[in-house]
One Martini backbone bead per residue (centre of mass of N, CA, C, O) as a GRO file, in nm:
protein
  357
    1MET     BB    1  10.613   5.620   4.956
    2ARG     BB    2  10.535   5.679   5.311
    3LEU     BB    3  10.583   5.975   5.527
    4GLU     BB    4  10.482   6.037   5.815
    5LEU     BB    5  10.518   6.211   6.094
    6LEU     BB    6  10.600   5.970   6.279
    7ASP     BB    7  10.790   5.825   6.085
    8ASN     BB    8  10.975   6.064   6.033
    9GLY     BB    9  11.061   6.106   6.328
   10THR     BB   10  11.180   5.821   6.371
   11ASP     BB   11  11.400   5.847   6.158
   12SER     BB   12  11.544   6.089   6.287
   13LEU     BB   13  11.611   5.939   6.548
   14LYS     BB   14  11.784   5.722   6.427
   15PHE     BB   15  11.996   5.905   6.297
   16GLY     BB   16  12.078   6.048   6.559
   17LEU     BB   17  12.181   5.794   6.708
   18GLU     BB   18  12.404   5.726   6.510
   19PHE     BB   19  12.564   5.992   6.538
   20TYR     BB   20  12.595   5.991   6.847
   21ASN     BB   21  12.754   5.726   6.868
   22LYS     BB   22  12.991   5.821   6.698
   23TYR     BB   23  13.071   6.045   6.892
   24LEU     BB   24  13.098   5.876   7.162
   25ASP     BB   25  13.331   5.680   7.017
   26LEU     BB   26  13.531   5.884   7.023
   27GLU     BB   27  13.849   5.958   7.131
   28ASP     BB   28  13.848   6.260   6.996
   29LYS     BB   29  13.614   6.518   7.075
   30TYR     BB   30  13.817   6.802   7.053
   31SER     BB   31  13.884   6.828   6.773
   32LEU     BB   32  13.908   7.046   6.503
   33TRP     BB   33  13.860   6.768   6.307
   34ASN     BB   34  13.585   6.695   6.377
   35PRO     BB   35  13.332   6.533   6.305
   36GLY     BB   36  12.974   6.598   6.238
   37TYR     BB   37  12.806   6.422   6.446
   38LEU     BB   38  12.683   6.619   6.654
   39LYS     BB   39  12.540   6.803   6.454
   40MET     BB   40  12.357   6.578   6.326
   41ALA     BB   41  12.219   6.498   6.584
   42VAL     BB   42  12.085   6.763   6.651
   43ILE     BB   43  11.920   6.793   6.392
   44SER     BB   44  11.764   6.524   6.415
   45PHE     BB   45  11.634   6.566   6.695
   46HIS     BB   46  11.486   6.824   6.626
   47ASN     BB   47  11.311   6.701   6.402
   48ALA     BB   48  11.172   6.494   6.583
   49LEU     BB   49  11.039   6.696   6.780
   50GLU     BB   50  10.868   6.844   6.567
   51LEU     BB   51  10.709   6.600   6.457
   52PHE     BB   52  10.595   6.500   6.725
   53SER     BB   53  10.448   6.759   6.796
   54LYS     BB   54  10.265   6.773   6.543
   55LYS     BB   55  10.123   6.506   6.590
   56LEU     BB   56   9.990   6.575   6.859
   57LEU     BB   57   9.833   6.820   6.754
   58SER     BB   58   9.678   6.673   6.519
   59ARG     BB   59   9.521   6.482   6.716
   60GLU     BB   60   9.359   6.710   6.846
   61ASN     BB   61   9.396   6.908   6.577
   62GLU     BB   62   9.456   6.939   6.245
   63LEU     BB   63   9.487   7.271   6.246
   64LEU     BB   64   9.735   7.327   6.451
   65ILE     BB   65   9.980   7.311   6.208
   66TYR     BB   66   9.868   7.571   6.070
   67ILE     BB   67   9.886   7.894   5.964
   68ASP     BB   68   9.656   7.927   5.725
   69LEU     BB   69   9.305   7.898   5.749
   70SER     BB   70   9.247   8.062   5.458
   71ASN     BB   71   9.351   7.859   5.279
   72GLU     BB   72   9.225   7.732   4.996
   73THR     BB   73   9.350   7.453   4.982
   74LEU     BB   74   9.277   7.368   5.267
   75LEU     BB   75   8.967   7.404   5.237
   76ASN     BB   76   8.935   7.199   5.005
   77LEU     BB   77   9.037   6.954   5.162
   78LEU     BB   78   8.819   6.967   5.380
   79HIS     BB   79   8.588   6.925   5.189
   80HIS     BB   80   8.677   6.653   5.074
   81LYS     BB   81   8.693   6.505   5.344
   82ARG     BB   82   8.396   6.550   5.431
   83LYS     BB   83   8.262   6.407   5.171
   84ILE     BB   84   8.463   6.136   5.137
   85GLU     BB   85   8.736   6.118   5.360
   86LYS     BB   86   8.710   6.131   5.688
   87ASP     BB   87   8.942   5.911   5.796
   88ILE     BB   88   9.158   6.084   5.663
   89PRO     BB   89   9.422   6.244   5.724
   90LEU     BB   90   9.525   6.555   5.636
   91ASP     BB   91   9.842   6.499   5.615
   92TRP     BB   92   9.823   6.307   5.371
   93TYR     BB   93   9.774   6.529   5.166
   94VAL     BB   94  10.011   6.732   5.234
   95ILE     BB   95  10.256   6.527   5.151
   96SER     BB   96  10.205   6.595   4.884
   97ASP     BB   97  10.360   6.728   4.590
   98GLN     BB   98  10.076   6.888   4.512
   99VAL     BB   99  10.109   7.027   4.796
  100ASN     BB  100  10.119   7.377   4.944
  101ILE     BB  101  10.133   7.385   5.294
  102LEU     BB  102  10.189   7.567   5.570
  103THR     BB  103  10.349   7.528   5.864
  104ILE     BB  104  10.445   7.568   6.160
  105ASP     BB  105  10.682   7.657   6.353
  106TYR     BB  106  10.866   7.560   6.617
  107ILE     BB  107  10.785   7.774   6.824
  108GLU     BB  108  10.478   7.752   6.786
  109CYS     BB  109  10.459   7.451   6.841
  110ILE     BB  110  10.563   7.451   7.144
  111LYS     BB  111  10.354   7.649   7.251
  112ARG     BB  112  10.104   7.473   7.193
  113LEU     BB  113  10.198   7.221   7.339
  114SER     BB  114  10.234   7.350   7.624
  115ILE     BB  115   9.931   7.424   7.666
  116ILE     BB  116   9.776   7.158   7.593
  117PHE     BB  117   9.996   6.966   7.773
  118ASN     BB  118  10.115   7.098   8.021
  119LEU     BB  119  10.400   7.188   8.040
  120SER     BB  120  10.676   7.222   8.185
  121LYS     BB  121  10.932   7.432   8.219
  122THR     BB  122  11.145   7.215   8.156
  123GLN     BB  123  11.025   7.106   7.893
  124TYR     BB  124  11.019   7.369   7.736
  125LYS     BB  125  11.319   7.436   7.766
  126THR     BB  126  11.420   7.194   7.608
  127LEU     BB  127  11.289   7.265   7.339
  128GLU     BB  128  11.414   7.549   7.316
  129SER     BB  129  11.717   7.468   7.337
  130MET     BB  130  11.717   7.286   7.085
  131GLY     BB  131  11.654   7.511   6.887
  132ASN     BB  132  11.900   7.688   6.947
  133LEU     BB  133  12.115   7.472   6.884
  134ARG     BB  134  12.035   7.417   6.593
  135ASN     BB  135  12.079   7.706   6.487
  136LYS     BB  136  12.376   7.724   6.560
  137VAL     BB  137  12.491   7.473   6.400
  138THR     BB  138  12.372   7.560   6.123
  139HIS     BB  139  12.464   7.883   6.102
  140PHE     BB  140  12.754   7.886   6.296
  141GLY     BB  141  12.819   7.669   6.494
  142LEU     BB  142  13.099   7.575   6.706
  143ASP     BB  143  13.261   7.742   7.002
  144LYS     BB  144  13.442   7.478   7.127
  145LEU     BB  145  13.655   7.286   7.327
  146ILE     BB  146  13.563   7.148   7.641
  147ASP     BB  147  13.236   7.246   7.662
  148PHE     BB  148  13.037   7.002   7.552
  149HIS     BB  149  12.848   6.953   7.792
  150GLU     BB  150  12.629   7.160   7.705
  151VAL     BB  151  12.533   6.994   7.461
  152LEU     BB  152  12.471   6.728   7.614
  153VAL     BB  153  12.257   6.829   7.800
  154VAL     BB  154  12.045   6.911   7.588
  155THR     BB  155  12.036   6.640   7.433
  156ASN     BB  156  11.961   6.456   7.678
  157GLU     BB  157  11.696   6.600   7.747
  158ALA     BB  158  11.560   6.534   7.478
  159LEU     BB  159  11.568   6.224   7.512
  160GLU     BB  160  11.407   6.215   7.772
  161LEU     BB  161  11.149   6.337   7.648
  162ILE     BB  162  11.101   6.108   7.449
  163ALA     BB  163  11.108   5.869   7.664
  164GLY     BB  164  10.866   6.007   7.809
  165PHE     BB  165  10.644   6.202   7.697
  166PHE     BB  166  10.618   6.088   7.401
  167TYR     BB  167  10.586   5.791   7.467
  168GLU     BB  168  10.324   5.823   7.637
  169ASN     BB  169  10.156   5.982   7.400
  170PHE     BB  170  10.198   5.718   7.189
  171LYS     BB  171  10.020   5.532   7.312
  172PRO     BB  172   9.816   5.292   7.243
  173ALA     BB  173   9.493   5.219   7.312
  174GLU     BB  174   9.556   4.956   7.213
  175LYS     BB  175   9.703   4.632   7.158
  176LYS     BB  176   9.963   4.773   7.026
  177GLU     BB  177  10.229   4.869   6.880
  178HIS     BB  178  10.466   5.075   6.949
  179PRO     BB  179  10.600   5.320   6.738
  180LEU     BB  180  10.887   5.340   6.928
  181ASP     BB  181  10.999   5.042   6.970
  182VAL     BB  182  11.212   5.033   6.730
  183VAL     BB  183  11.399   5.261   6.920
  184TYR     BB  184  11.400   5.252   7.236
  185ASN     BB  185  11.648   5.086   7.325
  186ASP     BB  186  11.856   5.264   7.181
  187LEU     BB  187  11.785   5.518   7.334
  188ILE     BB  188  11.857   5.421   7.621
  189ASN     BB  189  12.151   5.330   7.568
  190THR     BB  190  12.251   5.604   7.465
  191LEU     BB  191  12.178   5.771   7.715
  192GLU     BB  192  12.361   5.625   7.917
  193LYS     BB  193  12.623   5.693   7.765
  194ALA     BB  194  12.584   6.008   7.753
  195GLU     BB  195  12.576   6.063   8.064
  196VAL     BB  196  12.865   5.982   8.116
  197GLU     BB  197  12.993   6.188   7.921
  198GLU     BB  198  12.873   6.439   8.051
  199PHE     BB  199  13.009   6.408   8.326
  200ASP     BB  200  13.305   6.390   8.238
  201ALA     BB  201  13.310   6.664   8.091
  202TRP     BB  202  13.227   6.835   8.336
  203GLU     BB  203  13.455   6.752   8.533
  204THR     BB  204  13.686   6.849   8.349
  205PHE     BB  205  13.603   7.148   8.321
  206TYR     BB  206  13.600   7.162   8.666
  207ALA     BB  207  13.879   7.072   8.783
  208ASP     BB  208  13.986   7.325   8.936
  209ASN     BB  209  13.759   7.341   9.136
  210PHE     BB  210  13.792   7.056   9.264
  211GLU     BB  211  14.078   7.095   9.361
  212LYS     BB  212  14.011   7.318   9.566
  213ILE     BB  213  13.799   7.159   9.727
  214ASN     BB  214  13.978   6.923   9.810
  215GLU     BB  215  14.184   7.093   9.969
  216ILE     BB  216  13.989   7.194  10.183
  217PHE     BB  217  13.911   6.917  10.297
  218ASP     BB  218  14.204   6.812  10.350
  219SER     BB  219  14.283   7.037  10.562
  220LEU     BB  220  14.150   6.909  10.813
  221ASN     BB  221  14.392   6.704  10.877
  222GLU     BB  222  14.574   6.979  10.969
  223ASN     BB  223  14.360   7.077  11.190
  224GLU     BB  224  14.418   7.079  11.518
  225GLN     BB  225  14.209   7.267  11.640
  226PHE     BB  226  13.958   7.123  11.525
  227LYS     BB  227  14.012   6.846  11.646
  228THR     BB  228  14.001   6.940  11.943
  229GLU     BB  229  13.714   7.053  11.943
  230LEU     BB  230  13.577   6.786  11.872
  231LEU     BB  231  13.679   6.615  12.110
  232THR     BB  232  13.534   6.785  12.334
  233LYS     BB  233  13.251   6.672  12.186
  234GLY     BB  234  13.302   6.366  12.082
  235TYR     BB  235  13.470   6.401  11.803
  236THR     BB  236  13.527   6.298  11.470
  237PHE     BB  237  13.676   6.258  11.141
  238ASP     BB  238  13.603   6.191  10.779
  239VAL     BB  239  13.781   6.194  10.463
  240GLU     BB  240  13.656   6.126  10.127
  241LEU     BB  241  13.835   6.089   9.835
  242GLY     BB  242  13.915   6.065   9.536
  243PRO     BB  243  14.169   5.951   9.313
  244TYR     BB  244  14.170   6.252   9.234
  245SER     BB  245  14.228   6.592   9.260
  246HIS     BB  246  13.942   6.635   9.070
  247SER     BB  247  13.736   6.493   9.224
  248SER     BB  248  13.370   6.480   9.280
  249SER     BB  249  13.417   6.288   9.529
  250ILE     BB  250  13.267   6.366   9.854
  251VAL     BB  251  13.326   6.269  10.202
  252LEU     BB  252  13.177   6.353  10.524
  253LYS     BB  253  13.241   6.262  10.872
  254LEU     BB  254  13.075   6.252  11.187
  255ILE     BB  255  13.213   6.101  11.486
  256ASN     BB  256  13.146   5.946  11.759
  257ASP     BB  257  13.238   5.782  12.064
  258LYS     BB  258  13.083   5.511  11.922
  259ASP     BB  259  13.156   5.500  11.615
  260GLU     BB  260  12.934   5.692  11.493
  261THR     BB  261  12.745   5.837  11.243
  262ASP     BB  262  12.591   6.153  11.259
  263VAL     BB  263  12.734   6.295  11.005
  264GLU     BB  264  12.669   6.312  10.640
  265SER     BB  265  12.858   6.436  10.354
  266VAL     BB  266  12.769   6.454  10.012
  267SER     BB  267  12.837   6.473   9.676
  268VAL     BB  268  12.601   6.627   9.447
  269ASN     BB  269  12.597   6.624   9.109
  270LYS     BB  270  12.483   6.900   8.874
  271PRO     BB  271  12.540   6.963   8.552
  272ARG     BB  272  12.268   7.121   8.471
  273LEU     BB  273  12.360   7.341   8.717
  274ASN     BB  274  12.661   7.368   8.788
  275SER     BB  275  12.652   7.179   9.061
  276THR     BB  276  12.713   7.119   9.420
  277VAL     BB  277  12.572   6.909   9.661
  278PHE     BB  278  12.567   6.912  10.019
  279ALA     BB  279  12.455   6.604  10.169
  280GLY     BB  280  12.276   6.373  10.268
  281CYS     BB  281  12.156   6.013  10.229
  282THR     BB  282  11.886   6.123  10.126
  283SER     BB  283  11.623   6.237   9.923
  284SER     BB  284  11.607   6.503  10.140
  285GLY     BB  285  11.887   6.478  10.274
  286PRO     BB  286  12.024   6.716  10.400
  287ILE     BB  287  12.114   7.050  10.328
  288TYR     BB  288  12.412   7.250  10.358
  289PHE     BB  289  12.555   7.303  10.066
  290VAL     BB  290  12.642   7.507   9.766
  291ILE     BB  291  12.811   7.489   9.445
  292ASP     BB  292  12.885   7.726   9.188
  293HIS     BB  293  13.085   7.672   8.923
  294LYS     BB  294  13.043   7.904   8.726
  295LYS     BB  295  13.099   8.133   8.926
  296MET     BB  296  13.376   8.033   9.020
  297LEU     BB  297  13.513   8.049   8.738
  298GLU     BB  298  13.436   8.344   8.636
  299ASP     BB  299  13.429   8.457   8.965
  300PRO     BB  300  13.628   8.395   9.231
  301GLU     BB  301  13.576   8.681   9.395
  302ASN     BB  302  13.309   8.608   9.441
  303LYS     BB  303  13.083   8.589   9.730
  304LYS     BB  304  12.841   8.398   9.548
  305TRP     BB  305  12.921   8.052   9.502
  306CYS     BB  306  12.821   7.991   9.799
  307TYR     BB  307  12.556   7.803   9.965
  308ILE     BB  308  12.444   7.849  10.296
  309TYR     BB  309  12.277   7.695  10.552
  310ASN     BB  310  12.145   7.776  10.850
  311LYS     BB  311  11.974   7.517  10.804
  312PRO     BB  312  11.914   7.222  10.737
  313LYS     BB  313  11.765   7.111  10.428
  314GLU     BB  314  11.463   6.988  10.338
  315HIS     BB  315  11.439   6.807  10.009
  316GLU     BB  316  11.254   6.659   9.799
  317GLU     BB  317  11.410   6.533   9.534
  318TYR     BB  318  11.669   6.721   9.470
  319GLU     BB  319  11.816   6.561   9.235
  320SER     BB  320  11.567   6.642   9.019
  321GLU     BB  321  11.622   6.926   9.009
  322ASN     BB  322  11.603   7.230   8.768
  323GLU     BB  323  11.654   7.437   9.005
  324LYS     BB  324  11.792   7.705   9.199
  325PHE     BB  325  11.674   7.698   9.509
  326TRP     BB  326  11.908   7.840   9.676
  327GLU     BB  327  11.858   8.123   9.559
  328LYS     BB  328  11.574   8.164   9.664
  329ASP     BB  329  11.646   8.122   9.965
  330ALA     BB  330  11.832   8.389   9.961
  331GLN     BB  331  11.574   8.592   9.876
  332LYS     BB  332  11.418   8.577  10.111
  333SER     BB  333  11.308   8.743  10.378
  334ILE     BB  334  11.370   8.462  10.514
  335LYS     BB  335  11.667   8.339  10.517
  336LYS     BB  336  11.806   8.011  10.445
  337SER     BB  337  12.037   8.141  10.275
  338TYR     BB  338  12.387   8.217  10.175
  339GLY     BB  339  12.619   8.401  10.004
  340THR     BB  340  12.960   8.287   9.938
  341HIS     BB  341  13.250   8.171  10.005
  342PHE     BB  342  13.514   7.904   9.988
  343ASP     BB  343  13.682   7.772  10.277
  344LYS     BB  344  13.825   7.667  10.559
  345GLU     BB  345  13.658   7.840  10.751
  346GLN     BB  346  13.377   7.774  10.639
  347LEU     BB  347  13.385   7.470  10.685
  348THR     BB  348  13.424   7.468  10.992
  349ARG     BB  349  13.174   7.635  11.057
  350VAL     BB  350  12.965   7.440  10.943
  351LEU     BB  351  13.040   7.197  11.125
  352LYS     BB  352  12.982   7.334  11.394
  353GLU     BB  353  12.681   7.390  11.336
  354LEU     BB  354  12.592   7.097  11.304
  355LEU     BB  355  12.641   7.022  11.611
  356SER     BB  356  12.405   7.229  11.712
  357HIS     BB  357  12.147   7.062  11.575
   0.00000   0.00000   0.00000
């Protein structure tokens, strides 16, 4: 039996998907006696990422995955390969149980991969976070009760990286079967199921936050003064909340005297940034304000867990952003947004400002 780098990585991916699906199918995912499915999934996915990364590096230059280039055994293998079997990959020799040559560790591997393949900050962070998560579950375990969404976020980002970056880079040059096609459909199906679980777990974890936010929006219906002010300007409003008191789906519409919606603000939830963006209904927004749930939960008295834009901000494809751009906007010399708390008064003030733009 021969398990080369890519085959070995594909096997690890298969095992990881099996464990991950077992975890996702559990009725009680937060029991203290929970089977170690999630732990084994993390370990398997991490192993797949390392092997896939080393395979890509070795395809660029076979020596990129080895620690000591002055290793005598390695040099002798190169000599043998040069003289006799030039077309056989060096790693075929190295996987033999008769050869003991050390390869680079995971951190060095992803650093080299990042530079050579020009990975984005987000892609590198995903690889780095998966390494940290693997070390934690392997050496220390997990000390989490209901915030497993944080583990799911990292794990799902890793699967997206495999389905995107690695899949693209392993495409065969000729019309041959893709080496990852044996597992690709299962990968996509599992990822779709896992992202639903990620969102549900995130929404549950921040249920208290959403309950407060829902109450603030609902309070508009009882604010007679605000209703009167809107009417004098020819407007009414409509608030649509989800079926539960902690629902994360919130829609607010400002309706003109022709019964047309002039302004519509919908909640766009971003679990990976622990934030909810309130924006218009196009891919560019506009963005009105953002709530940072982590700051709100950890320090509710903090005056900077809600970022309000001075003018509605157009931001192309903001839903796919992986950085808190609103924080940067608040730090610029000419501030586009400002951090504050969020209450009934802030909401009505924001809506009044919207009518003036």
